[in-house]
MARLO-908170 format. One record per residue (C-alpha): residue in three letters; residue number from 1; y, z, x. Coordinates in nm, 3 decimals, decimal comma, always signed. Layout:
N
+------+-----+---------+---------+---------+
! type ! seq !       y !       z !       x !
+------+-----+---------+---------+---------+
!  ALA ! NUM !       Y !       Z !       X !
...
+------+-----+---------+---------+---------+
END
This chain:
219
+------+-----+---------+---------+---------+
! type ! seq !       y !       z !       x !
+------+-----+---------+---------+---------+
!  MET !   1 !  +6,822 !  +8,163 !  +9,105 !
!  PRO !   2 !  +6,846 !  +7,893 !  +9,370 !
!  ALA !   3 !  +6,991 !  +7,971 !  +9,710 !
!  ILE !   4 !  +7,276 !  +7,774 !  +9,859 !
!  THR !   5 !  +7,164 !  +7,426 !  +9,961 !
!  SER !   6 !  +7,109 !  +7,318 ! +10,320 !
!  LYS !   7 !  +7,428 !  +7,113 ! +10,301 !
!  GLU !   8 !  +7,636 !  +7,421 ! +10,231 !
!  THR !   9 !  +7,735 !  +7,658 ! +10,509 !
!  PRO !  10 !  +7,831 !  +8,023 ! +10,444 !
!  GLU !  11 !  +8,191 !  +7,920 ! +10,510 !
!  ASP !  12 !  +8,166 !  +7,654 ! +10,238 !
!  VAL !  13 !  +8,046 !  +7,908 !  +9,983 !
!  GLU !  14 !  +8,300 !  +8,168 ! +10,094 !
!  PHE !  15 !  +8,573 !  +7,909 ! +10,042 !
!  ASP !  16 !  +8,435 !  +7,817 !  +9,700 !
!  VAL !  17 !  +8,437 !  +8,173 !  +9,567 !
!  HIS !  18 !  +8,793 !  +8,228 !  +9,688 !
!  ARG !  19 !  +8,949 !  +7,911 !  +9,551 !
!  GLU !  20 !  +9,268 !  +7,993 !  +9,366 !
!  ASP !  21 !  +9,170 !  +7,766 !  +9,076 !
!  ILE !  22 !  +8,811 !  +7,885 !  +9,035 !
!  SER !  23 !  +8,709 !  +7,972 !  +8,680 !
!  ALA !  24 !  +8,515 !  +8,284 !  +8,585 !
!  GLU !  25 !  +8,212 !  +8,072 !  +8,501 !
!  GLU !  26 !  +8,222 !  +7,891 !  +8,836 !
!  LEU !  27 !  +8,266 !  +8,220 !  +9,020 !
!  ILE !  28 !  +7,961 !  +8,379 !  +8,858 !
!  GLU !  29 !  +7,747 !  +8,069 !  +8,910 !
!  THR !  30 !  +7,844 !  +8,034 !  +9,276 !
!  TYR !  31 !  +7,765 !  +8,398 !  +9,350 !
!  SER !  32 !  +7,433 !  +8,364 !  +9,169 !
!  LYS !  33 !  +7,335 !  +8,068 !  +9,387 !
!  TRP !  34 !  +7,450 !  +8,257 !  +9,696 !
!  GLY !  35 !  +7,251 !  +8,570 !  +9,614 !
!  GLU !  36 !  +6,944 !  +8,500 !  +9,829 !
!  GLU !  37 !  +7,149 !  +8,410 ! +10,139 !
!  TYR !  38 !  +7,430 !  +8,661 ! +10,084 !
!  GLU !  39 !  +7,254 !  +8,941 ! +10,271 !
!  GLN !  40 !  +7,237 !  +8,737 ! +10,591 !
!  ASP !  41 !  +7,575 !  +8,569 ! +10,561 !
!  LEU !  42 !  +7,756 !  +8,901 ! +10,513 !
!  ARG !  43 !  +7,549 !  +9,114 ! +10,748 !
!  PRO !  44 !  +7,703 !  +9,445 ! +10,863 !
!  GLU !  45 !  +7,854 !  +9,316 ! +11,187 !
!  ILE !  46 !  +8,052 !  +9,061 ! +10,981 !
!  TYR !  47 !  +8,134 !  +9,267 ! +10,673 !
!  LEU !  48 !  +8,248 !  +9,627 ! +10,730 !
!  GLY !  49 !  +8,414 !  +9,687 ! +10,393 !
!  PRO !  50 !  +8,125 !  +9,885 ! +10,237 !
!  GLN !  51 !  +8,108 ! +10,113 ! +10,539 !
!  TYR !  52 !  +8,479 ! +10,193 ! +10,516 !
!  ILE !  53 !  +8,468 ! +10,273 ! +10,145 !
!  ALA !  54 !  +8,154 ! +10,487 ! +10,166 !
!  GLN !  55 !  +8,315 ! +10,692 ! +10,441 !
!  HIS !  56 !  +8,630 ! +10,747 ! +10,236 !
!  VAL !  57 !  +8,423 ! +10,859 !  +9,937 !
!  ALA !  58 !  +8,243 ! +11,106 ! +10,163 !
!  ASN !  59 !  +8,580 ! +11,226 ! +10,292 !
!  VAL !  60 !  +8,690 ! +11,298 !  +9,935 !
!  TYR !  61 !  +8,373 ! +11,452 !  +9,794 !
!  GLY !  62 !  +8,170 ! +11,557 ! +10,095 !
!  LYS !  63 !  +7,828 ! +11,420 ! +10,178 !
!  SER !  64 !  +7,515 ! +11,456 !  +9,962 !
!  ASN !  65 !  +7,704 ! +11,519 !  +9,640 !
!  SER !  66 !  +7,453 ! +11,385 !  +9,390 !
!  ASP !  67 !  +7,653 ! +11,514 !  +9,091 !
!  ILE !  68 !  +7,932 ! +11,262 !  +9,146 !
!  LYS !  69 !  +7,891 ! +10,971 !  +8,904 !
!  ILE !  70 !  +8,008 ! +10,651 !  +9,073 !
!  LEU !  71 !  +8,073 ! +10,299 !  +8,945 !
!  ASP !  72 !  +8,040 ! +10,024 !  +9,206 !
!  VAL !  73 !  +8,258 !  +9,737 !  +9,083 !
!  ALA !  74 !  +8,168 !  +9,387 !  +9,201 !
!  ALA !  75 !  +7,853 !  +9,546 !  +9,340 !
!  GLY !  76 !  +7,700 !  +9,220 !  +9,461 !
!  THR !  77 !  +7,362 !  +9,272 !  +9,625 !
!  GLY !  78 !  +7,425 !  +9,643 !  +9,680 !
!  PHE !  79 !  +7,587 !  +9,662 ! +10,023 !
!  LEU !  80 !  +7,827 !  +9,937 !  +9,918 !
!  GLY !  81 !  +7,566 ! +10,111 !  +9,706 !
!  GLN !  82 !  +7,337 ! +10,132 ! +10,009 !
!  LYS !  83 !  +7,613 ! +10,282 ! +10,222 !
!  LEU !  84 !  +7,688 ! +10,539 !  +9,950 !
!  LEU !  85 !  +7,319 ! +10,625 !  +9,931 !
!  GLU !  86 !  +7,317 ! +10,684 ! +10,305 !
!  GLN !  87 !  +7,602 ! +10,931 ! +10,253 !
!  GLY !  88 !  +7,393 ! +11,122 !  +9,997 !
!  PHE !  89 !  +7,539 ! +10,982 !  +9,674 !
!  THR !  90 !  +7,261 ! +10,897 !  +9,429 !
!  ASN !  91 !  +7,423 ! +10,876 !  +9,085 !
!  ILE !  92 !  +7,554 ! +10,519 !  +9,102 !
!  ASP !  93 !  +7,592 ! +10,241 !  +8,845 !
!  ALA !  94 !  +7,671 !  +9,879 !  +8,929 !
!  LEU !  95 !  +7,916 !  +9,648 !  +8,755 !
!  GLU !  96 !  +7,832 !  +9,292 !  +8,859 !
!  PRO !  97 !  +7,853 !  +8,971 !  +8,653 !
!  SER !  98 !  +7,622 !  +8,757 !  +8,867 !
!  GLN !  99 !  +7,255 !  +8,767 !  +8,777 !
!  GLY ! 100 !  +7,158 !  +8,622 !  +9,113 !
!  MET ! 101 !  +7,325 !  +8,914 !  +9,286 !
!  THR ! 102 !  +7,178 !  +9,181 !  +9,058 !
!  GLN ! 103 !  +6,828 !  +9,040 !  +9,107 !
!  VAL ! 104 !  +6,860 !  +9,107 !  +9,479 !
!  ALA ! 105 !  +7,027 !  +9,446 !  +9,429 !
!  SER ! 106 !  +6,767 !  +9,569 !  +9,181 !
!  LYS ! 107 !  +6,495 !  +9,547 !  +9,447 !
!  LYS ! 108 !  +6,676 !  +9,814 !  +9,650 !
!  GLN ! 109 !  +6,650 ! +10,074 !  +9,370 !
!  ILE ! 110 !  +7,000 ! +10,206 !  +9,438 !
!  TYR ! 111 !  +7,160 ! +10,186 !  +9,095 !
!  ASN ! 112 !  +7,082 ! +10,373 !  +8,775 !
!  GLN ! 113 !  +7,193 ! +10,078 !  +8,563 !
!  PHE ! 114 !  +7,352 !  +9,734 !  +8,592 !
!  ILE ! 115 !  +7,646 !  +9,639 !  +8,374 !
!  CYS ! 116 !  +7,665 !  +9,260 !  +8,373 !
!  GLU ! 117 !  +8,037 !  +9,208 !  +8,330 !
!  LEU ! 118 !  +8,341 !  +9,066 !  +8,508 !
!  LEU ! 119 !  +8,655 !  +9,278 !  +8,521 !
!  GLU ! 120 !  +8,931 !  +9,080 !  +8,351 !
!  ASP ! 121 !  +9,253 !  +9,141 !  +8,158 !
!  LYS ! 122 !  +9,069 !  +9,288 !  +7,859 !
!  ASN ! 123 !  +8,901 !  +9,627 !  +7,849 !
!  SER ! 124 !  +8,547 !  +9,658 !  +7,978 !
!  ILE ! 125 !  +8,262 !  +9,771 !  +7,754 !
!  ILE ! 126 !  +8,253 ! +10,090 !  +7,962 !
!  GLN ! 127 !  +8,378 ! +10,395 !  +7,774 !
!  ASP ! 128 !  +8,687 ! +10,594 !  +7,873 !
!  ASP ! 129 !  +8,646 ! +10,869 !  +8,134 !
!  SER ! 130 !  +8,289 ! +10,765 !  +8,220 !
!  TYR ! 131 !  +8,296 ! +10,810 !  +8,597 !
!  ASP ! 132 !  +8,406 ! +11,057 !  +8,863 !
!  CYS ! 133 !  +8,468 ! +10,779 !  +9,111 !
!  LEU ! 134 !  +8,510 ! +10,402 !  +9,102 !
!  VAL ! 135 !  +8,458 ! +10,201 !  +9,420 !
!  CYS ! 136 !  +8,504 !  +9,838 !  +9,510 !
!  SER ! 137 !  +8,457 !  +9,635 !  +9,826 !
!  GLY ! 138 !  +8,495 !  +9,258 !  +9,814 !
!  GLY ! 139 !  +8,609 !  +9,244 !  +9,452 !
!  PHE ! 140 !  +8,972 !  +9,156 !  +9,518 !
!  GLY ! 141 !  +9,054 !  +8,797 !  +9,606 !
!  PRO ! 142 !  +9,157 !  +8,468 !  +9,441 !
!  GLY ! 143 !  +8,964 !  +8,424 !  +9,118 !
!  HIS ! 144 !  +8,827 !  +8,776 !  +9,134 !
!  ILE ! 145 !  +8,969 !  +9,102 !  +8,994 !
!  PRO ! 146 !  +9,320 !  +9,043 !  +8,858 !
!  CYS ! 147 !  +9,605 !  +9,290 !  +8,905 !
!  SER ! 148 !  +9,599 !  +9,360 !  +8,532 !
!  ALA ! 149 !  +9,245 !  +9,500 !  +8,556 !
!  ILE ! 150 !  +9,361 !  +9,804 !  +8,751 !
!  LYS ! 151 !  +9,465 !  +9,974 !  +8,427 !
!  ASP ! 152 !  +9,111 !  +9,930 !  +8,298 !
!  MET ! 153 !  +8,970 ! +10,074 !  +8,619 !
!  ILE ! 154 !  +9,185 ! +10,383 !  +8,567 !
!  ARG ! 155 !  +9,067 ! +10,409 !  +8,206 !
!  MET ! 156 !  +8,702 ! +10,429 !  +8,315 !
!  VAL ! 157 !  +8,761 ! +10,723 !  +8,554 !
!  LYS ! 158 !  +8,792 ! +11,086 !  +8,449 !
!  PRO ! 159 !  +9,121 ! +11,267 !  +8,518 !
!  GLY ! 160 !  +9,095 ! +11,413 !  +8,864 !
!  GLY ! 161 !  +8,854 ! +11,138 !  +8,971 !
!  HIS ! 162 !  +8,919 ! +10,877 !  +9,234 !
!  ILE ! 163 !  +8,941 ! +10,499 !  +9,273 !
!  CYS ! 164 !  +8,861 ! +10,369 !  +9,620 !
!  PHE ! 165 !  +8,883 ! +10,003 !  +9,715 !
!  VAL ! 166 !  +8,942 !  +9,779 ! +10,012 !
!  ILE ! 167 !  +9,119 !  +9,444 ! +10,014 !
!  CYS ! 168 !  +9,165 !  +9,184 ! +10,286 !
!  GLU ! 169 !  +9,520 !  +9,186 ! +10,421 !
!  GLU ! 170 !  +9,560 !  +8,812 ! +10,378 !
!  ALA ! 171 !  +9,485 !  +8,843 ! +10,005 !
!  PHE ! 172 !  +9,833 !  +8,987 !  +9,958 !
!  TRP ! 173 !  +9,969 !  +8,637 ! +10,022 !
!  LYS ! 174 !  +9,753 !  +8,478 !  +9,752 !
!  LYS ! 175 !  +9,896 !  +8,383 !  +9,415 !
!  GLU ! 176 !  +9,729 !  +8,659 !  +9,212 !
!  TYR ! 177 !  +9,844 !  +8,944 !  +9,438 !
!  LYS ! 178 ! +10,161 !  +8,832 !  +9,617 !
!  ASP ! 179 ! +10,452 !  +9,048 !  +9,502 !
!  ARG ! 180 ! +10,229 !  +9,178 !  +9,223 !
!  LEU ! 181 !  +9,953 !  +9,410 !  +9,339 !
!  GLU ! 182 ! +10,161 !  +9,665 !  +9,529 !
!  PRO ! 183 ! +10,432 !  +9,675 !  +9,258 !
!  GLU ! 184 ! +10,161 !  +9,720 !  +8,992 !
!  MET ! 185 ! +10,006 ! +10,012 !  +9,179 !
!  GLN ! 186 ! +10,346 ! +10,170 !  +9,234 !
!  GLN ! 187 ! +10,441 ! +10,130 !  +8,868 !
!  LEU ! 188 ! +10,120 ! +10,298 !  +8,756 !
!  GLU ! 189 ! +10,204 ! +10,588 !  +8,985 !
!  LYS ! 190 ! +10,553 ! +10,613 !  +8,837 !
!  GLU ! 191 ! +10,395 ! +10,621 !  +8,491 !
!  GLY ! 192 ! +10,178 ! +10,915 !  +8,596 !
!  ARG ! 193 !  +9,852 ! +10,725 !  +8,561 !
!  TRP ! 194 !  +9,736 ! +10,793 !  +8,918 !
!  LYS ! 195 !  +9,866 ! +10,898 !  +9,259 !
!  LYS ! 196 !  +9,804 ! +10,744 !  +9,599 !
!  VAL ! 197 !  +9,598 ! +10,958 !  +9,835 !
!  VAL ! 198 !  +9,522 ! +10,707 ! +10,110 !
!  SER ! 199 !  +9,659 ! +10,371 ! +10,220 !
!  SER ! 200 !  +9,499 ! +10,283 ! +10,551 !
!  ARG ! 201 !  +9,473 !  +9,964 ! +10,752 !
!  VAL ! 202 !  +9,120 !  +9,898 ! +10,880 !
!  GLU ! 203 !  +9,007 !  +9,655 ! +11,147 !
!  LYS ! 204 !  +8,758 !  +9,374 ! +11,097 !
!  TYR ! 205 !  +8,707 !  +9,440 ! +10,728 !
!  TYR ! 206 !  +8,548 !  +9,097 ! +10,690 !
!  ASN ! 207 !  +8,483 !  +8,824 ! +10,945 !
!  ASN ! 208 !  +8,730 !  +8,974 ! +11,194 !
!  LYS ! 209 !  +8,999 !  +8,991 ! +10,926 !
!  ASP ! 210 !  +9,169 !  +9,327 ! +10,879 !
!  GLY ! 211 !  +9,189 !  +9,503 ! +10,545 !
!  ILE ! 212 !  +9,361 !  +9,788 ! +10,367 !
!  VAL ! 213 !  +9,174 ! +10,080 ! +10,208 !
!  TYR ! 214 !  +9,333 ! +10,245 !  +9,907 !
!  VAL ! 215 !  +9,230 ! +10,575 !  +9,754 !
!  HIS ! 216 !  +9,402 ! +10,690 !  +9,434 !
!  GLN ! 217 !  +9,342 ! +10,998 !  +9,222 !
!  VAL ! 218 !  +9,347 ! +10,945 !  +8,847 !
!  LEU ! 219 !  +9,581 ! +11,181 !  +8,661 !
+------+-----+---------+---------+---------+
END
């Protein structure tokens, strides 16, 4: 897949993938073109989301727990997978719709398998109760994972398992999530689908923008 062109800066691409009107096809294509440059543009000192999520997973399960089966949603080039590996988690699958991203990630030999799919309103091809833990860093934003997909995320995780994700604070003011994401999560808790374990503000999640880490246990 081609890298971003010399006329495009990382900020240009970052804006493109977070346009409110971006289609699923445009999103996947843009990430595919970005794949080769993504590693440098989102280097660790700029993008701390994977580090935060990996640490929370370790807090829940302890380090070096290779029995825990994890799904990394919106896995990208494997930033979060690498951080999980460093914590001793080795049984990880990736859900990522962009071929350009998976081509980079596959070279790292982190994931057992790649599921090339975008989380949307409809159910994923993943079977019910397939994972002990579902993680996501960078998957929530305009044009990305919709609020309605949270139910599907819960469906994929075994009762007693956990869903851990981080979202940029400013995303809560975007059309897809404003006055929708928090109420949706609270409603699912009222319905007995999951319960909140952690809601924690984190600094400099991405590009000096703060984020919020959520950990829920599936019931």
